N, CA, C, O and the ligand as a Tripos MOL2 file, in Angstrom:
@<TRIPOS>MOLECULE
protein
  305   303    77     0     0
PROTEIN
NO_CHARGES

@<TRIPOS>ATOM
      1 N           0.8410   -1.1940    0.0000 N.3       1 MET1
      2 CA          0.0000    0.0000    0.0000 C.3       1 MET1
      3 C           0.8790    1.2470    0.0000 C.2       1 MET1
      4 O           1.8530    1.3370    0.7470 O.2       1 MET1
      5 N           0.5220    2.1940   -0.8400 N.am      2 SER2
      6 CA          1.3140    3.4200   -0.8740 C.3       2 SER2
      7 C           0.4280    4.6290   -0.6640 C.2       2 SER2
      8 O          -0.7620    4.6280   -0.9810 O.2       2 SER2
      9 N           1.0320    5.6270   -0.1350 N.am      3 MET3
     10 CA          0.3440    6.8710    0.1550 C.3       3 MET3
     11 C           0.1080    7.6420   -1.1460 C.2       3 MET3
     12 O           0.9610    7.6570   -2.0330 O.2       3 MET3
     13 N          -1.0520    8.2770   -1.2460 N.am      4 SER4
     14 CA         -1.3450    9.1110   -2.4090 C.3       4 SER4
     15 C          -1.6610   10.5220   -1.9480 C.2       4 SER4
     16 O          -2.2130   10.7270   -0.8670 O.2       4 SER4
     17 N          -1.3060   11.4850   -2.7730 N.am      5 THR5
     18 CA         -1.6960   12.8730   -2.5050 C.3       5 THR5
     19 C          -2.4680   13.3860   -3.7110 C.2       5 THR5
     20 O          -2.0120   13.2700   -4.8480 O.2       5 THR5
     21 N          -3.6380   13.9530   -3.4520 N.am      6 VAL6
     22 CA         -4.4430   14.5320   -4.5310 C.3       6 VAL6
     23 C          -4.7260   15.9880   -4.2080 C.2       6 VAL6
     24 O          -4.8000   16.3810   -3.0440 O.2       6 VAL6
     25 N          -4.8820   16.7740   -5.2530 N.am      7 LYS7
     26 CA         -5.2750   18.1790   -5.0830 C.3       7 LYS7
     27 C          -6.5550   18.3880   -5.8680 C.2       7 LYS7
     28 O          -6.5820   18.2540   -7.0920 O.2       7 LYS7
     29 N          -7.6150   18.7190   -5.1440 N.am      8 TYR8
     30 CA         -8.9120   18.9110   -5.7720 C.3       8 TYR8
     31 C          -9.3040   20.3750   -5.7980 C.2       8 TYR8
     32 O          -9.0430   21.1330   -4.8640 O.2       8 TYR8
     33 N          -9.9300   20.7400   -6.8810 N.am      9 SER9
     34 CA        -10.5410   22.0500   -6.9810 C.3       9 SER9
     35 C         -11.9440   21.9570   -6.3800 C.2       9 SER9
     36 O         -12.7640   21.1510   -6.8200 O.2       9 SER9
     37 N         -12.2130   22.7910   -5.3660 N.am     10 VAL10
     38 CA        -13.5120   22.7800   -4.6770 C.3      10 VAL10
     39 C         -14.0600   24.2120   -4.6640 C.2      10 VAL10
     40 O         -13.7900   24.9820   -3.7430 O.2      10 VAL10
     41 N         -14.8340   24.5540   -5.7020 N.am     11 PRO11
     42 CA        -15.2880   25.9450   -5.8760 C.3      11 PRO11
     43 C         -16.1550   26.4800   -4.7390 C.2      11 PRO11
     44 O         -16.2210   27.6940   -4.5460 O.2      11 PRO11
     45 N         -16.8140   25.6190   -3.9910 N.am     12 ASN12
     46 CA        -17.6980   26.0940   -2.9230 C.3      12 ASN12
     47 C         -16.9690   26.6370   -1.7000 C.2      12 ASN12
     48 O         -17.6130   27.1680   -0.7950 O.2      12 ASN12
     49 N         -15.6560   26.5210   -1.6500 N.am     13 ILE13
     50 CA        -14.9300   27.0910   -0.5070 C.3      13 ILE13
     51 C         -15.0370   28.6100   -0.5850 C.2      13 ILE13
     52 O         -14.5830   29.2190   -1.5540 O.2      13 ILE13
     53 N         -15.6400   29.2240    0.4380 N.am     14 SER14
     54 CA        -15.8110   30.6760    0.3970 C.3      14 SER14
     55 C         -15.2850   31.3970    1.6220 C.2      14 SER14
     56 O         -15.1180   32.6170    1.5920 O.2      14 SER14
     57 N         -15.0210   30.6730    2.7010 N.am     15 CYS15
     58 CA        -14.5420   31.3520    3.9100 C.3      15 CYS15
     59 C         -13.8150   30.3720    4.8150 C.2      15 CYS15
     60 O         -13.6760   29.1900    4.5010 O.2      15 CYS15
     61 N         -13.3590   30.8890    5.9330 N.am     16 GLY16
     62 CA        -12.6120   30.0530    6.8690 C.3      16 GLY16
     63 C         -13.4260   28.9210    7.4660 C.2      16 GLY16
     64 O         -12.8800   27.8840    7.8440 O.2      16 GLY16
     65 N         -14.7380   29.1210    7.5490 N.am     17 HIS17
     66 CA        -15.5700   28.0380    8.0680 C.3      17 HIS17
     67 C         -15.5750   26.8540    7.1240 C.2      17 HIS17
     68 O         -15.5610   25.7010    7.5560 O.2      17 HIS17
     69 N         -15.5940   27.1440    5.8340 N.am     18 CYS18
     70 CA        -15.5580   26.0820    4.8300 C.3      18 CYS18
     71 C         -14.2670   25.2770    5.0000 C.2      18 CYS18
     72 O         -14.2760   24.0460    5.0070 O.2      18 CYS18
     73 N         -13.1640   26.0040    5.1360 N.am     19 VAL19
     74 CA        -11.8640   25.3610    5.3120 C.3      19 VAL19
     75 C         -11.8900   24.4530    6.5310 C.2      19 VAL19
     76 O         -11.4470   23.3060    6.4840 O.2      19 VAL19
     77 N         -12.4200   24.9940    7.6270 N.am     20 HIS20
     78 CA        -12.4710   24.2320    8.8730 C.3      20 HIS20
     79 C         -13.3560   22.9870    8.7370 C.2      20 HIS20
     80 O         -12.9790   21.8970    9.1660 O.2      20 HIS20
     81 N         -14.5350   23.1660    8.1350 N.am     21 THR21
     82 CA        -15.4600   22.0450    7.9700 C.3      21 THR21
     83 C         -14.8290   20.9360    7.1370 C.2      21 THR21
     84 O         -14.8870   19.7620    7.5030 O.2      21 THR21
     85 N         -14.2320   21.3160    6.0210 N.am     22 ILE22
     86 CA        -13.6180   20.3230    5.1340 C.3      22 ILE22
     87 C         -12.4930   19.5850    5.8460 C.2      22 ILE22
     88 O         -12.4040   18.3590    5.7840 O.2      22 ILE22
     89 N         -11.6420   20.3360    6.5170 N.am     23 GLN23
     90 CA        -10.5060   19.6990    7.1880 C.3      23 GLN23
     91 C         -10.9690   18.7610    8.2870 C.2      23 GLN23
     92 O         -10.4170   17.6740    8.4590 O.2      23 GLN23
     93 N         -11.9910   19.1840    9.0370 N.am     24 THR24
     94 CA        -12.5010   18.3500   10.1210 C.3      24 THR24
     95 C         -13.1440   17.0810    9.5890 C.2      24 THR24
     96 O         -12.8520   15.9820   10.0600 O.2      24 THR24
     97 N         -14.0290   17.2380    8.5960 N.am     25 GLU25
     98 CA        -14.7800   16.0860    8.0800 C.3      25 GLU25
     99 C         -13.8750   15.0860    7.3480 C.2      25 GLU25
    100 O         -13.9530   13.8790    7.5770 O.2      25 GLU25
    101 N         -13.0300   15.6020    6.4790 N.am     26 VAL26
    102 CA        -12.2080   14.6860    5.6710 C.3      26 VAL26
    103 C         -11.1660   13.9800    6.5360 C.2      26 VAL26
    104 O         -10.8260   12.8240    6.2810 O.2      26 VAL26
    105 N         -10.6590   14.6730    7.5590 N.am     27 SER27
    106 CA         -9.6430   14.0210    8.3910 C.3      27 SER27
    107 C         -10.2260   12.8810    9.2270 C.2      27 SER27
    108 O          -9.4840   12.0760    9.7910 O.2      27 SER27
    109 N         -11.5610   12.8170    9.3030 N.am     28 GLU28
    110 CA        -12.1870   11.7130   10.0320 C.3      28 GLU28
    111 C         -12.2970   10.4350    9.1990 C.2      28 GLU28
    112 O         -12.6310    9.3750    9.7280 O.2      28 GLU28
    113 N         -12.0190   10.5350    7.9090 N.am     29 VAL29
    114 CA        -12.0730    9.3390    7.0530 C.3      29 VAL29
    115 C         -10.8810    8.4550    7.3900 C.2      29 VAL29
    116 O          -9.7400    8.9170    7.4250 O.2      29 VAL29
    117 N         -11.1540    7.1990    7.6320 N.am     30 LYS30
    118 CA        -10.0890    6.2580    7.9890 C.3      30 LYS30
    119 C          -9.1030    6.1060    6.8300 C.2      30 LYS30
    120 O          -9.4890    5.7840    5.7060 O.2      30 LYS30
    121 N          -7.8420    6.3400    7.1240 N.am     31 GLY31
    122 CA         -6.8170    6.2420    6.0950 C.3      31 GLY31
    123 C          -6.3000    7.5960    5.6420 C.2      31 GLY31
    124 O          -5.2270    7.6920    5.0450 O.2      31 GLY31
    125 N          -7.0710    8.6480    5.9290 N.am     32 VAL32
    126 CA         -6.6210    9.9940    5.5490 C.3      32 VAL32
    127 C          -5.5440   10.4550    6.5300 C.2      32 VAL32
    128 O          -5.7420   10.4440    7.7450 O.2      32 VAL32
    129 N          -4.4010   10.8580    5.9750 N.am     33 GLN33
    130 CA         -3.2670   11.2790    6.8100 C.3      33 GLN33
    131 C          -3.2490   12.7870    7.0330 C.2      33 GLN33
    132 O          -2.9490   13.2560    8.1310 O.2      33 GLN33
    133 N          -3.5720   13.5410    5.9860 N.am     34 SER34
    134 CA         -3.5850   14.9950    6.1590 C.3      34 SER34
    135 C          -4.5370   15.6440    5.1730 C.2      34 SER34
    136 O          -4.7510   15.1440    4.0690 O.2      34 SER34
    137 N          -5.1000   16.7590    5.5870 N.am     35 VAL35
    138 CA         -6.0270   17.5260    4.7610 C.3      35 VAL35
    139 C          -5.6550   18.9910    4.9020 C.2      35 VAL35
    140 O          -5.5640   19.5240    6.0080 O.2      35 VAL35
    141 N          -5.4430   19.6300    3.7610 N.am     36 LYS36
    142 CA         -5.1210   21.0500    3.8110 C.3      36 LYS36
    143 C          -6.0100   21.7580    2.7960 C.2      36 LYS36
    144 O          -5.8550   21.5900    1.5870 O.2      36 LYS36
    145 N          -6.9430   22.5520    3.3110 N.am     37 ALA37
    146 CA         -7.8360   23.3000    2.4300 C.3      37 ALA37
    147 C          -7.3620   24.7410    2.3760 C.2      37 ALA37
    148 O          -6.9530   25.3020    3.3930 O.2      37 ALA37
    149 N          -7.4140   25.3420    1.1990 N.am     38 ASP38
    150 CA         -6.9710   26.7260    1.0460 C.3      38 ASP38
    151 C          -8.1010   27.5880    0.5050 C.2      38 ASP38
    152 O          -8.6700   27.3210   -0.5530 O.2      38 ASP38
    153 N          -8.4050   28.6280    1.2680 N.am     39 GLN39
    154 CA         -9.5200   29.5040    0.9310 C.3      39 GLN39
    155 C          -9.2580   30.2860   -0.3550 C.2      39 GLN39
    156 O         -10.1400   30.4060   -1.2050 O.2      39 GLN39
    157 N          -8.0450   30.8160   -0.4940 N.am     40 GLY40
    158 CA         -7.7300   31.6570   -1.6430 C.3      40 GLY40
    159 C          -7.7930   30.9210   -2.9710 C.2      40 GLY40
    160 O          -8.4010   31.3950   -3.9300 O.2      40 GLY40
    161 N          -7.1650   29.7690   -3.0140 N.am     41 SER41
    162 CA         -7.1050   29.0150   -4.2720 C.3      41 SER41
    163 C          -8.2870   28.0510   -4.4210 C.2      41 SER41
    164 O          -8.5180   27.5080   -5.5010 O.2      41 SER41
    165 N          -9.0300   27.8440   -3.3320 N.am     42 ARG42
    166 CA        -10.1410   26.8820   -3.3130 C.3      42 ARG42
    167 C          -9.6790   25.4840   -3.7280 C.2      42 ARG42
    168 O         -10.3030   24.7850   -4.5260 O.2      42 ARG42
    169 N          -8.5610   25.1370   -3.1380 N.am     43 VAL43
    170 CA         -7.9740   23.8260   -3.4040 C.3      43 VAL43
    171 C          -7.8690   23.0570   -2.0900 C.2      43 VAL43
    172 O          -7.5350   23.6180   -1.0460 O.2      43 VAL43
    173 N          -8.1610   21.7660   -2.1680 N.am     44 VAL44
    174 CA         -8.0010   20.8880   -1.0150 C.3      44 VAL44
    175 C          -6.9560   19.8400   -1.3700 C.2      44 VAL44
    176 O          -7.0950   19.1120   -2.3530 O.2      44 VAL44
    177 N          -5.9190   19.7790   -0.5620 N.am     45 GLU45
    178 CA         -4.8580   18.7970   -0.7760 C.3      45 GLU45
    179 C          -4.9840   17.7180    0.2950 C.2      45 GLU45
    180 O          -4.9810   18.0040    1.4930 O.2      45 GLU45
    181 N          -5.0940   16.4820   -0.1600 N.am     46 ILE46
    182 CA         -5.3500   15.3760    0.7630 C.3      46 ILE46
    183 C          -4.3260   14.2740    0.5390 C.2      46 ILE46
    184 O          -4.0940   13.8380   -0.5890 O.2      46 ILE46
    185 N          -3.7220   13.8350    1.6280 N.am     47 THR47
    186 CA         -2.8120   12.6960    1.5690 C.3      47 THR47
    187 C          -3.4870   11.5390    2.2900 C.2      47 THR47
    188 O          -3.9540   11.6750    3.4210 O.2      47 THR47
    189 N          -3.5270   10.4000    1.6110 N.am     48 PHE48
    190 CA         -4.2660    9.2780    2.1910 C.3      48 PHE48
    191 C          -3.6550    7.9440    1.7990 C.2      48 PHE48
    192 O          -2.8300    7.8410    0.8910 O.2      48 PHE48
    193 N          -4.0920    6.9500    2.5130 N.am     49 ASP49
    194 CA         -3.6590    5.5830    2.3230 C.3      49 ASP49
    195 C          -4.9200    4.7180    2.4720 C.2      49 ASP49
    196 O          -5.9610    5.2230    2.8910 O.2      49 ASP49
    197 N          -4.8420    3.4500    2.1400 N.am     50 ALA50
    198 CA         -5.9870    2.5700    2.3300 C.3      50 ALA50
    199 C          -6.3770    2.5730    3.8100 C.2      50 ALA50
    200 O          -5.5000    2.7130    4.6630 O.2      50 ALA50
    201 N          -7.6560    2.4230    4.1410 N.am     51 PRO51
    202 CA         -8.7740    2.1030    3.2560 C.3      51 PRO51
    203 C          -9.4000    3.3170    2.5630 C.2      51 PRO51
    204 O         -10.3840    3.1530    1.8410 O.2      51 PRO51
    205 N          -8.8770    4.5050    2.7520 N.am     52 ALA52
    206 CA         -9.4540    5.6600    2.0600 C.3      52 ALA52
    207 C          -9.1820    5.5490    0.5560 C.2      52 ALA52
    208 O          -8.1400    5.0440    0.1370 O.2      52 ALA52
    209 N         -10.1240    6.0230   -0.2330 N.am     53 THR53
    210 CA         -9.9610    6.0510   -1.6910 C.3      53 THR53
    211 C         -10.4510    7.4090   -2.1840 C.2      53 THR53
    212 O         -11.1500    8.1260   -1.4670 O.2      53 THR53
    213 N         -10.0810    7.7500   -3.3990 N.am     54 GLU54
    214 CA        -10.5720    9.0030   -3.9850 C.3      54 GLU54
    215 C         -12.0980    9.0020   -4.0310 C.2      54 GLU54
    216 O         -12.7320   10.0300   -3.7970 O.2      54 GLU54
    217 N         -12.6790    7.8470   -4.3310 N.am     55 GLU55
    218 CA        -14.1310    7.7470   -4.4400 C.3      55 GLU55
    219 C         -14.7880    8.0930   -3.1040 C.2      55 GLU55
    220 O         -15.7540    8.8550   -3.0540 O.2      55 GLU55
    221 N         -14.2550    7.5240   -2.0250 N.am     56 VAL56
    222 CA        -14.8120    7.7630   -0.6920 C.3      56 VAL56
    223 C         -14.6810    9.2380   -0.3170 C.2      56 VAL56
    224 O         -15.6190    9.8450    0.2010 O.2      56 VAL56
    225 N         -13.5190    9.7980   -0.5830 N.am     57 ILE57
    226 CA        -13.2600   11.1970   -0.2210 C.3      57 ILE57
    227 C         -14.1630   12.1370   -1.0260 C.2      57 ILE57
    228 O         -14.7450   13.0730   -0.4780 O.2      57 ILE57
    229 N         -14.2700   11.8750   -2.3350 N.am     58 LYS58
    230 CA        -15.1080   12.7380   -3.1730 C.3      58 LYS58
    231 C         -16.5850   12.6180   -2.8100 C.2      58 LYS58
    232 O         -17.3290   13.5970   -2.8650 O.2      58 LYS58
    233 N         -16.9980   11.4140   -2.4410 N.am     59 ALA59
    234 CA        -18.3950   11.2180   -2.0390 C.3      59 ALA59
    235 C         -18.6890   11.9990   -0.7650 C.2      59 ALA59
    236 O         -19.7510   12.6080   -0.6360 O.2      59 ALA59
    237 N         -17.7530   11.9820    0.1720 N.am     60 LEU60
    238 CA        -17.9400   12.7270    1.4170 C.3      60 LEU60
    239 C         -18.0110   14.2320    1.1330 C.2      60 LEU60
    240 O         -18.8850   14.9240    1.6560 O.2      60 LEU60
    241 N         -17.1060   14.7270    0.3190 N.am     61 LEU61
    242 CA        -17.1050   16.1620    0.0080 C.3      61 LEU61
    243 C         -18.4160   16.5820   -0.6540 C.2      61 LEU61
    244 O         -18.9440   17.6560   -0.3650 O.2      61 LEU61
    245 N         -18.9340   15.7460   -1.5280 N.am     62 ALA62
    246 CA        -20.2140   16.0490   -2.1750 C.3      62 ALA62
    247 C         -21.3390   16.0630   -1.1370 C.2      62 ALA62
    248 O         -22.2270   16.9150   -1.1740 O.2      62 ALA62
    249 N         -21.2810   15.1060   -0.2170 N.am     63 GLU63
    250 CA        -22.3070   14.9730    0.8110 C.3      63 GLU63
    251 C         -22.3510   16.1900    1.7290 C.2      63 GLU63
    252 O         -23.4300   16.5980    2.1590 O.2      63 GLU63
    253 N         -21.2050   16.7690    2.0320 N.am     64 ILE64
    254 CA        -21.1820   17.9380    2.9240 C.3      64 ILE64
    255 C         -21.2570   19.2480    2.1250 C.2      64 ILE64
    256 O         -20.9990   20.3300    2.6520 O.2      64 ILE64
    257 N         -21.6090   19.1230    0.8670 N.am     65 ASN65
    258 CA        -21.8640   20.2830    0.0040 C.3      65 ASN65
    259 C         -20.6110   21.0090   -0.5040 C.2      65 ASN65
    260 O         -20.6400   22.2060   -0.7890 O.2      65 ASN65
    261 N         -19.5260   20.2600   -0.6080 N.am     66 TYR66
    262 CA        -18.3140   20.8050   -1.2290 C.3      66 TYR66
    263 C         -17.8650   19.8680   -2.3450 C.2      66 TYR66
    264 O         -16.7980   19.2610   -2.2580 O.2      66 TYR66
    265 N         -18.6800   19.7490   -3.3950 N.am     67 PRO67
    266 CA        -18.3320   18.8110   -4.4610 C.3      67 PRO67
    267 C         -17.0220   19.1900   -5.1550 C.2      67 PRO67
    268 O         -16.6920   20.3660   -5.3110 O.2      67 PRO67
    269 N         -16.3040   18.1690   -5.5580 N.am     68 VAL68
    270 CA        -15.0370   18.3530   -6.2630 C.3      68 VAL68
    271 C         -15.3180   18.6660   -7.7280 C.2      68 VAL68
    272 O         -16.0510   17.9360   -8.3950 O.2      68 VAL68
    273 N         -14.7260   19.7640   -8.2310 N.am     69 ALA69
    274 CA        -14.9330   20.1350   -9.6330 C.3      69 ALA69
    275 C         -13.9260   19.4220  -10.5320 C.2      69 ALA69
    276 O         -14.1690   19.2470  -11.7260 O.2      69 ALA69
    277 N         -12.8250   19.0210   -9.9720 N.am     70 GLY70
    278 CA        -11.7950   18.3470  -10.7630 C.3      70 GLY70
    279 C         -10.4760   18.4310  -10.0480 C.2      70 GLY70
    280 O         -10.3990   18.9070   -8.9160 O.2      70 GLY70
    281 N          -9.4350   17.9690  -10.7070 N.am     71 LEU71
    282 CA         -8.1090   18.0700  -10.1160 C.3      71 LEU71
    283 C          -7.6440   19.5210  -10.2340 C.2      71 LEU71
    284 O          -7.8910   20.1850  -11.2400 O.2      71 LEU71
    285 N          -6.9720   19.9970   -9.1960 N.am     72 ALA72
    286 CA         -6.4700   21.3670   -9.2240 C.3      72 ALA72
    287 C          -5.2810   21.4410  -10.1660 C.2      72 ALA72
    288 O          -4.4450   20.5390  -10.2120 O.2      72 ALA72
    289 N          -5.2240   22.5220  -10.9090 N.am     73 VAL73
    290 CA         -4.0880   22.7340  -11.7900 C.3      73 VAL73
    291 C          -2.9060   23.1710  -10.9430 C.2      73 VAL73
    292 O          -3.0250   24.0620  -10.1010 O.2      73 VAL73
    293 N          -1.7900   22.5510  -11.1690 N.am     74 ASN74
    294 CA         -0.5960   22.9190  -10.4110 C.3      74 ASN74
    295 C           0.0170   24.1870  -10.9930 C.2      74 ASN74
    296 O           0.4620   24.2120  -12.1410 O.2      74 ASN74
    297 N           0.0300   25.2350  -10.1780 N.am     75 LEU75
    298 CA          0.4880   26.5350  -10.6800 C.3      75 LEU75
    299 C           1.9670   26.7970  -10.4130 C.2      75 LEU75
    300 O           2.4840   27.8620  -10.7500 O.2      75 LEU75
    301 N           2.6340   25.8390   -9.8180 N.am     76 ASN76
    302 CA          4.0570   26.0440   -9.4840 C.3      76 ASN76
    303 C           4.9380   26.0590  -10.7360 C.2      76 ASN76
    304 O           6.1540   26.2200  -10.6330 O.2      76 ASN76
    305 CU        -17.4310   29.2160    4.2510 Cu       77 CU77
@<TRIPOS>BOND
     1     1     2 1
     2     2     3 1
     3     3     4 2
     4     3     5 am
     5     5     6 1
     6     6     7 1
     7     7     8 2
     8     7     9 am
     9     9    10 1
    10    10    11 1
    11    11    12 2
    12    11    13 am
    13    13    14 1
    14    14    15 1
    15    15    16 2
    16    15    17 am
    17    17    18 1
    18    18    19 1
    19    19    20 2
    20    19    21 am
    21    21    22 1
    22    22    23 1
    23    23    24 2
    24    23    25 am
    25    25    26 1
    26    26    27 1
    27    27    28 2
    28    27    29 am
    29    29    30 1
    30    30    31 1
    31    31    32 2
    32    31    33 am
    33    33    34 1
    34    34    35 1
    35    35    36 2
    36    35    37 am
    37    37    38 1
    38    38    39 1
    39    39    40 2
    40    39    41 am
    41    41    42 1
    42    42    43 1
    43    43    44 2
    44    43    45 am
    45    45    46 1
    46    46    47 1
    47    47    48 2
    48    47    49 am
    49    49    50 1
    50    50    51 1
    51    51    52 2
    52    51    53 am
    53    53    54 1
    54    54    55 1
    55    55    56 2
    56    55    57 am
    57    57    58 1
    58    58    59 1
    59    59    60 2
    60    59    61 am
    61    61    62 1
    62    62    63 1
    63    63    64 2
    64    63    65 am
    65    65    66 1
    66    66    67 1
    67    67    68 2
    68    67    69 am
    69    69    70 1
    70    70    71 1
    71    71    72 2
    72    71    73 am
    73    73    74 1
    74    74    75 1
    75    75    76 2
    76    75    77 am
    77    77    78 1
    78    78    79 1
    79    79    80 2
    80    79    81 am
    81    81    82 1
    82    82    83 1
    83    83    84 2
    84    83    85 am
    85    85    86 1
    86    86    87 1
    87    87    88 2
    88    87    89 am
    89    89    90 1
    90    90    91 1
    91    91    92 2
    92    91    93 am
    93    93    94 1
    94    94    95 1
    95    95    96 2
    96    95    97 am
    97    97    98 1
    98    98    99 1
    99    99   100 2
   100    99   101 am
   101   101   102 1
   102   102   103 1
   103   103   104 2
   104   103   105 am
   105   105   106 1
   106   106   107 1
   107   107   108 2
   108   107   109 am
   109   109   110 1
   110   110   111 1
   111   111   112 2
   112   111   113 am
   113   113   114 1
   114   114   115 1
   115   115   116 2
   116   115   117 am
   117   117   118 1
   118   118   119 1
   119   119   120 2
   120   119   121 am
   121   121   122 1
   122   122   123 1
   123   123   124 2
   124   123   125 am
   125   125   126 1
   126   126   127 1
   127   127   128 2
   128   127   129 am
   129   129   130 1
   130   130   131 1
   131   131   132 2
   132   131   133 am
   133   133   134 1
   134   134   135 1
   135   135   136 2
   136   135   137 am
   137   137   138 1
   138   138   139 1
   139   139   140 2
   140   139   141 am
   141   141   142 1
   142   142   143 1
   143   143   144 2
   144   143   145 am
   145   145   146 1
   146   146   147 1
   147   147   148 2
   148   147   149 am
   149   149   150 1
   150   150   151 1
   151   151   152 2
   152   151   153 am
   153   153   154 1
   154   154   155 1
   155   155   156 2
   156   155   157 am
   157   157   158 1
   158   158   159 1
   159   159   160 2
   160   159   161 am
   161   161   162 1
   162   162   163 1
   163   163   164 2
   164   163   165 am
   165   165   166 1
   166   166   167 1
   167   167   168 2
   168   167   169 am
   169   169   170 1
   170   170   171 1
   171   171   172 2
   172   171   173 am
   173   173   174 1
   174   174   175 1
   175   175   176 2
   176   175   177 am
   177   177   178 1
   178   178   179 1
   179   179   180 2
   180   179   181 am
   181   181   182 1
   182   182   183 1
   183   183   184 2
   184   183   185 am
   185   185   186 1
   186   186   187 1
   187   187   188 2
   188   187   189 am
   189   189   190 1
   190   190   191 1
   191   191   192 2
   192   191   193 am
   193   193   194 1
   194   194   195 1
   195   195   196 2
   196   195   197 am
   197   197   198 1
   198   198   199 1
   199   199   200 2
   200   199   201 am
   201   201   202 1
   202   202   203 1
   203   203   204 2
   204   203   205 am
   205   205   206 1
   206   206   207 1
   207   207   208 2
   208   207   209 am
   209   209   210 1
   210   210   211 1
   211   211   212 2
   212   211   213 am
   213   213   214 1
   214   214   215 1
   215   215   216 2
   216   215   217 am
   217   217   218 1
   218   218   219 1
   219   219   220 2
   220   219   221 am
   221   221   222 1
   222   222   223 1
   223   223   224 2
   224   223   225 am
   225   225   226 1
   226   226   227 1
   227   227   228 2
   228   227   229 am
   229   229   230 1
   230   230   231 1
   231   231   232 2
   232   231   233 am
   233   233   234 1
   234   234   235 1
   235   235   236 2
   236   235   237 am
   237   237   238 1
   238   238   239 1
   239   239   240 2
   240   239   241 am
   241   241   242 1
   242   242   243 1
   243   243   244 2
   244   243   245 am
   245   245   246 1
   246   246   247 1
   247   247   248 2
   248   247   249 am
   249   249   250 1
   250   250   251 1
   251   251   252 2
   252   251   253 am
   253   253   254 1
   254   254   255 1
   255   255   256 2
   256   255   257 am
   257   257   258 1
   258   258   259 1
   259   259   260 2
   260   259   261 am
   261   261   262 1
   262   262   263 1
   263   263   264 2
   264   263   265 am
   265   265   266 1
   266   266   267 1
   267   267   268 2
   268   267   269 am
   269   269   270 1
   270   270   271 1
   271   271   272 2
   272   271   273 am
   273   273   274 1
   274   274   275 1
   275   275   276 2
   276   275   277 am
   277   277   278 1
   278   278   279 1
   279   279   280 2
   280   279   281 am
   281   281   282 1
   282   282   283 1
   283   283   284 2
   284   283   285 am
   285   285   286 1
   286   286   287 1
   287   287   288 2
   288   287   289 am
   289   289   290 1
   290   290   291 1
   291   291   292 2
   292   291   293 am
   293   293   294 1
   294   294   295 1
   295   295   296 2
   296   295   297 am
   297   297   298 1
   298   298   299 1
   299   299   300 2
   300   299   301 am
   301   301   302 1
   302   302   303 1
   303   303   304 2
@<TRIPOS>SUBSTRUCTURE
     1 MET1         2 RESIDUE 1 A MET
     2 SER2         6 RESIDUE 1 A SER
     3 MET3        10 RESIDUE 1 A MET
     4 SER4        14 RESIDUE 1 A SER
     5 THR5        18 RESIDUE 1 A THR
     6 VAL6        22 RESIDUE 1 A VAL
     7 LYS7        26 RESIDUE 1 A LYS
     8 TYR8        30 RESIDUE 1 A TYR
     9 SER9        34 RESIDUE 1 A SER
    10 VAL10       38 RESIDUE 1 A VAL
    11 PRO11       42 RESIDUE 1 A PRO
    12 ASN12       46 RESIDUE 1 A ASN
    13 ILE13       50 RESIDUE 1 A ILE
    14 SER14       54 RESIDUE 1 A SER
    15 CYS15       58 RESIDUE 1 A CYS
    16 GLY16       62 RESIDUE 1 A GLY
    17 HIS17       66 RESIDUE 1 A HIS
    18 CYS18       70 RESIDUE 1 A CYS
    19 VAL19       74 RESIDUE 1 A VAL
    20 HIS20       78 RESIDUE 1 A HIS
    21 THR21       82 RESIDUE 1 A THR
    22 ILE22       86 RESIDUE 1 A ILE
    23 GLN23       90 RESIDUE 1 A GLN
    24 THR24       94 RESIDUE 1 A THR
    25 GLU25       98 RESIDUE 1 A GLU
    26 VAL26      102 RESIDUE 1 A VAL
    27 SER27      106 RESIDUE 1 A SER
    28 GLU28      110 RESIDUE 1 A GLU
    29 VAL29      114 RESIDUE 1 A VAL
    30 LYS30      118 RESIDUE 1 A LYS
    31 GLY31      122 RESIDUE 1 A GLY
    32 VAL32      126 RESIDUE 1 A VAL
    33 GLN33      130 RESIDUE 1 A GLN
    34 SER34      134 RESIDUE 1 A SER
    35 VAL35      138 RESIDUE 1 A VAL
    36 LYS36      142 RESIDUE 1 A LYS
    37 ALA37      146 RESIDUE 1 A ALA
    38 ASP38      150 RESIDUE 1 A ASP
    39 GLN39      154 RESIDUE 1 A GLN
    40 GLY40      158 RESIDUE 1 A GLY
    41 SER41      162 RESIDUE 1 A SER
    42 ARG42      166 RESIDUE 1 A ARG
    43 VAL43      170 RESIDUE 1 A VAL
    44 VAL44      174 RESIDUE 1 A VAL
    45 GLU45      178 RESIDUE 1 A GLU
    46 ILE46      182 RESIDUE 1 A ILE
    47 THR47      186 RESIDUE 1 A THR
    48 PHE48      190 RESIDUE 1 A PHE
    49 ASP49      194 RESIDUE 1 A ASP
    50 ALA50      198 RESIDUE 1 A ALA
    51 PRO51      202 RESIDUE 1 A PRO
    52 ALA52      206 RESIDUE 1 A ALA
    53 THR53      210 RESIDUE 1 A THR
    54 GLU54      214 RESIDUE 1 A GLU
    55 GLU55      218 RESIDUE 1 A GLU
    56 VAL56      222 RESIDUE 1 A VAL
    57 ILE57      226 RESIDUE 1 A ILE
    58 LYS58      230 RESIDUE 1 A LYS
    59 ALA59      234 RESIDUE 1 A ALA
    60 LEU60      238 RESIDUE 1 A LEU
    61 LEU61      242 RESIDUE 1 A LEU
    62 ALA62      246 RESIDUE 1 A ALA
    63 GLU63      250 RESIDUE 1 A GLU
    64 ILE64      254 RESIDUE 1 A ILE
    65 ASN65      258 RESIDUE 1 A ASN
    66 TYR66      262 RESIDUE 1 A TYR
    67 PRO67      266 RESIDUE 1 A PRO
    68 VAL68      270 RESIDUE 1 A VAL
    69 ALA69      274 RESIDUE 1 A ALA
    70 GLY70      278 RESIDUE 1 A GLY
    71 LEU71      282 RESIDUE 1 A LEU
    72 ALA72      286 RESIDUE 1 A ALA
    73 VAL73      290 RESIDUE 1 A VAL
    74 ASN74      294 RESIDUE 1 A ASN
    75 LEU75      298 RESIDUE 1 A LEU
    76 ASN76      302 RESIDUE 1 A ASN
    77 CU77       305 GROUP 0 **** ****
């Protein structure tokens, strides 16, 4: 099993509460190692391992009203 890091574009992020909610909810998923949501870029970066999967994480984000629009473009 290997760790994966994904960066999702989440357009519904509008304030610090959104950031807090996303970080709290996603970090409760078993297998998620870290969650970093950014208000300015509206990007959520998640590092996870099994049993967490992209499907599980995206389903949770949709359920809490922060659906993933796609992978974030890397601007570096
Ligand atoms: Cu908000």
